[in-house]
C-alpha positions as CSV (number, residue, x, y, z in Angstrom):
1,M,-10.0,-4.5,-14.9
2,I,-9.1,-2.2,-12.0
3,S,-12.3,-0.5,-10.8
4,H,-10.9,2.3,-8.6
5,R,-7.6,4.3,-8.4
6,E,-6.3,6.9,-6.1
7,I,-3.1,9.0,-5.8
8,A,-1.5,9.1,-2.3
9,A,-0.1,12.7,-2.8
10,A,3.2,13.5,-1.3
11,K,2.9,15.8,1.7
12,L,5.1,18.8,2.3
13,N,5.4,21.0,5.4
14,L,5.9,24.5,4.1
15,A,6.7,25.5,7.7
16,L,6.7,23.7,11.0
17,H,6.9,25.3,14.5
18,I,7.0,23.2,17.7
19,R,5.1,24.9,20.4
20,G,5.1,22.4,23.3
21,K,3.6,19.2,24.4
22,L,0.0,18.0,24.5
23,P,-1.5,16.2,27.5
24,D,-1.3,12.9,25.6
25,G,2.4,13.4,25.1
26,R,2.3,14.3,21.4
27,H,4.1,17.5,20.3
28,R,1.9,20.6,19.9
29,I,2.8,22.1,16.5
30,E,1.7,24.8,14.1
31,T,2.3,23.9,10.4
32,V,1.2,24.6,6.9
33,F,0.6,21.4,4.8
34,A,0.8,21.4,1.0
35,F,0.3,18.4,-1.2
36,C,1.9,17.4,-4.5
37,N,0.2,16.3,-7.6
38,D,2.2,13.0,-7.6
39,G,2.9,10.3,-5.1
40,D,2.2,6.6,-4.4
41,R,-0.6,5.0,-6.4
42,L,-3.3,2.7,-5.0
43,T,-5.8,0.6,-7.0
44,A,-8.5,-1.7,-5.7
45,D,-11.1,-4.2,-6.8
46,L,-14.1,-5.5,-4.9
47,A,-13.3,-8.8,-3.2
48,D,-14.7,-11.1,-0.5
49,T,-11.9,-10.2,2.0
50,L,-9.3,-7.5,2.5
51,S,-5.9,-8.1,1.0
52,L,-2.8,-6.0,0.1
53,S,-0.2,-6.5,-2.6
54,T,2.7,-4.1,-3.2
55,S,5.2,-3.1,-5.9
56,G,7.4,-0.1,-6.7
57,L,10.8,1.2,-6.0
58,F,10.3,1.3,-2.2
59,A,8.0,-1.8,-1.7
60,R,10.7,-3.8,0.0
61,E,11.0,-1.2,2.7
62,L,7.4,-1.4,3.7
63,P,6.4,-3.2,7.0
64,P,4.7,-6.5,6.9
65,N,1.1,-6.3,5.7
66,E,-0.4,-6.7,9.1
67,D,1.4,-3.6,10.2
68,N,0.9,-1.6,7.0
69,L,-1.3,1.5,7.4
70,V,-3.1,0.7,4.2
71,L,-4.6,-2.4,5.6
72,R,-5.2,-0.8,9.1
73,A,-7.0,2.0,7.4
74,A,-9.2,-0.4,5.4
75,Q,-10.0,-2.4,8.5
76,A,-10.8,0.7,10.5
77,L,-13.1,2.0,7.8
78,Q,-14.8,-1.4,7.5
79,G,-15.5,-1.4,11.2
80,A,-16.7,2.1,11.4
81,A,-19.2,1.5,8.5
82,G,-20.3,-1.8,10.0
83,I,-19.8,-3.7,6.7
84,A,-18.2,-6.9,5.6
85,D,-17.3,-5.8,2.1
86,G,-13.7,-6.7,1.1
87,A,-11.2,-5.2,-1.3
88,A,-8.1,-6.4,-3.1
89,I,-5.8,-3.4,-2.7
90,H,-2.5,-2.8,-4.6
91,L,0.0,-0.2,-3.5
92,D,2.6,1.1,-6.0
93,K,5.2,2.5,-3.5
94,R,7.0,5.3,-5.3
95,L,7.7,7.6,-2.3
96,P,10.6,6.8,0.1
97,V,9.7,5.4,3.5
98,A,10.5,7.5,6.7
99,S,11.2,10.6,4.6
100,G,9.1,13.4,6.0
101,I,6.6,13.5,3.1
102,G,3.7,11.5,4.5
103,G,4.7,7.9,3.9
104,G,2.2,5.7,5.6
105,S,-0.1,8.6,6.4
106,V,-0.7,9.6,2.7
107,D,-1.2,5.9,1.9
108,A,-3.7,5.4,4.7
109,A,-5.6,8.6,3.7
110,A,-5.7,7.5,0.0
111,T,-7.0,4.1,1.1
112,L,-9.9,5.8,3.0
113,R,-10.8,7.9,0.0
114,L,-10.5,4.9,-2.4
115,L,-12.7,2.5,-0.3
116,T,-15.2,5.2,0.6
117,S,-15.8,5.6,-3.2
118,M,-15.7,1.9,-4.0
119,W,-17.9,0.8,-1.1
120,H,-20.3,3.8,-1.5
121,L,-19.9,5.0,2.1
122,D,-20.7,8.2,3.9
123,P,-17.4,10.2,3.9
124,R,-17.9,10.9,7.6
125,H,-16.7,7.4,8.3
126,A,-13.3,8.2,6.8
127,T,-13.2,11.4,8.7
128,D,-14.0,9.7,12.0
129,V,-11.3,7.0,11.7
130,A,-8.5,9.1,10.3
131,P,-7.2,10.7,13.5
132,A,-6.6,7.3,15.2
133,L,-4.4,6.2,12.2
134,G,-1.9,9.1,12.7
135,S,-1.7,12.8,13.4
136,D,-1.1,13.7,9.7
137,V,-3.8,11.4,8.3
138,P,-6.7,14.0,8.6
139,A,-4.6,16.5,6.6
140,C,-3.7,13.8,4.1
141,L,-7.3,12.8,3.8
142,I,-8.2,16.4,2.7
143,S,-5.0,16.5,0.6
144,L,-5.2,20.3,0.0
145,A,-3.2,23.2,1.5
146,A,-4.2,23.6,5.1
147,R,-2.9,25.0,8.4
148,G,-2.5,22.3,11.1
149,E,-2.5,22.9,14.8
150,G,-2.7,20.7,17.9
151,A,-0.8,17.6,16.9
152,G,-1.3,18.7,13.3
153,D,-4.9,17.3,13.2
154,E,-6.7,20.6,14.0
155,L,-7.2,21.8,10.4
156,A,-8.2,24.9,8.5
157,L,-7.9,25.2,4.7
158,V,-5.7,28.1,3.6
159,D,-5.8,30.4,0.6
160,P,-4.3,28.3,-2.2
161,S,-3.0,31.3,-4.1
162,G,0.8,31.2,-4.2
163,I,0.7,27.5,-3.5
164,S,-1.5,25.7,-6.1
165,G,0.2,25.0,-9.3
166,V,3.7,26.0,-8.1
167,P,6.5,23.9,-9.6
168,V,8.4,21.9,-6.9
169,L,11.4,19.5,-6.8
170,L,11.7,17.0,-4.0
171,A,15.1,15.5,-3.2
172,N,16.1,12.9,-0.6
173,P,19.6,11.5,0.0
174,R,18.1,8.0,0.4
175,V,18.5,7.9,4.1
176,A,15.5,6.8,6.2
177,L,14.9,9.0,9.2
178,S,12.8,8.2,12.3
179,T,10.2,10.8,13.1
180,A,10.3,9.8,16.7
181,K,14.1,10.2,16.9
182,V,14.0,13.7,15.3
183,F,11.2,14.9,17.6
184,G,13.0,13.4,20.5
185,L,15.9,15.8,20.0
186,W,13.6,18.9,20.4
187,N,15.0,21.0,23.2
188,G,11.7,21.8,24.8
189,I,11.7,25.5,23.9
190,D,8.6,27.0,22.3
191,Q,9.5,28.0,18.8
192,G,6.8,30.7,18.6
193,P,3.7,31.2,16.6
194,L,3.6,30.5,12.8
195,G,2.3,33.3,10.7
196,D,3.2,33.6,7.0
197,W,4.7,30.3,6.0
198,R,7.3,31.9,3.9
199,K,8.6,33.8,7.0
200,G,8.4,30.7,9.2
201,H,10.9,27.8,9.5
202,N,11.1,24.1,10.1
203,G,11.8,23.7,13.8
204,L,13.2,20.2,13.2
205,D,16.1,21.3,10.9
206,S,18.9,21.1,13.4
207,A,17.7,17.8,14.9
208,A,17.2,16.1,11.5
209,T,20.6,17.4,10.3
210,A,22.3,16.1,13.4
211,L,21.0,12.6,12.6
212,V,21.5,12.9,8.8
213,P,24.2,15.4,7.9
214,Q,23.6,14.9,4.2
215,I,20.5,17.1,4.6
216,E,22.8,20.1,4.6
217,T,24.2,19.1,1.2
218,V,20.8,18.6,-0.3
219,L,19.5,22.0,1.0
220,A,22.6,23.8,-0.3
221,W,22.3,22.1,-3.7
222,L,18.6,23.1,-4.0
223,Q,19.4,26.7,-2.9
224,A,22.0,27.0,-5.7
225,Q,19.5,26.0,-8.5
226,P,18.4,28.9,-10.8
227,G,14.8,29.8,-10.2
228,A,14.5,28.1,-6.8
229,N,12.8,30.8,-4.6
230,F,12.0,28.7,-1.5
231,V,14.0,25.8,-0.1
232,R,13.1,23.8,3.0
233,L,13.2,20.5,4.8
234,S,9.8,18.8,4.9
235,G,8.6,17.4,8.2
236,S,11.2,15.4,10.1
237,G,13.1,14.8,6.9
238,A,15.2,13.7,5.2
239,T,13.3,14.9,2.1
240,C,14.0,18.5,1.1
241,F,12.2,20.6,-1.5
242,A,12.5,23.7,-3.6
243,L,9.7,25.8,-5.1
244,F,10.6,27.2,-8.5
245,D,9.6,30.3,-10.5
246,S,8.8,28.1,-13.6
247,D,8.4,24.6,-14.8
248,E,11.4,25.0,-17.1
249,Q,13.7,26.0,-14.3
250,R,12.5,23.1,-12.2
251,D,13.0,20.7,-15.0
252,R,16.6,21.9,-15.7
253,A,17.3,21.4,-12.0
254,T,15.8,17.9,-12.1
255,E,18.2,16.9,-14.9
256,A,21.1,17.8,-12.7
257,V,20.0,16.0,-9.5
258,P,22.9,13.8,-8.2
259,R,22.2,10.2,-9.3
260,E,22.5,8.8,-5.8
261,W,19.5,10.9,-4.6
262,W,15.8,10.1,-4.9
263,H,13.9,12.9,-6.5
264,L,10.4,13.9,-7.7
265,A,9.6,16.8,-10.1
266,T,6.0,17.8,-9.7
267,S,3.7,20.7,-8.7
268,L,1.6,21.6,-5.7
269,R,-2.2,21.1,-5.6
């Protein structure tokens, strides 16, 4: 019997402005993160050693286990806590890889939450190791609407009204997109401060679309759906999303998604 379960909630960037570069070479951003109520699924049992098995639609696209952020997160937490406990972890990979919705970061964060509970650890160990696993991992660890600055790892929770419970449809043309390549096309111009996320933008739109032109088609299709009141590219893409006025309108749009696209109908936390 599986003893512990955790959802690796899909991450969305409601807005993303690039402000410059940090001394360590990472991009300085301002963003508002939101998280869905669905995503990848992790389960774990106590074991003598750490191990990872995978399944799901996108399991074949994952890196080898030794490079997988799930195992790296487990090893980092094990080291920070100074314990030798093991875990047999299983990842049901339902979210596309390299798609702008968290990917390995949400899986790593879910692993930290899962093992913190299963191993009965102080949550501060997970908080301590999260930044070294990736700039988005601290936000994914919280998995609630938050404003991110710095490299996205300087966090402040935001008022969830207007976010929590909102119906959302994610769509991806099934094209993997390298985050590094998209950020590499940034022109070096400060995109200005981010205030209200609805009045902001995704500063990676043009770069992502230059690499994957199908993004324009996905965005246009979402914009045309009745009840869609907010449409945007998430992160570096190529996943796009639309917020809807009602579950019913989202569900009708879901039924019409082109068959060749990956999609997820859910709601925001």
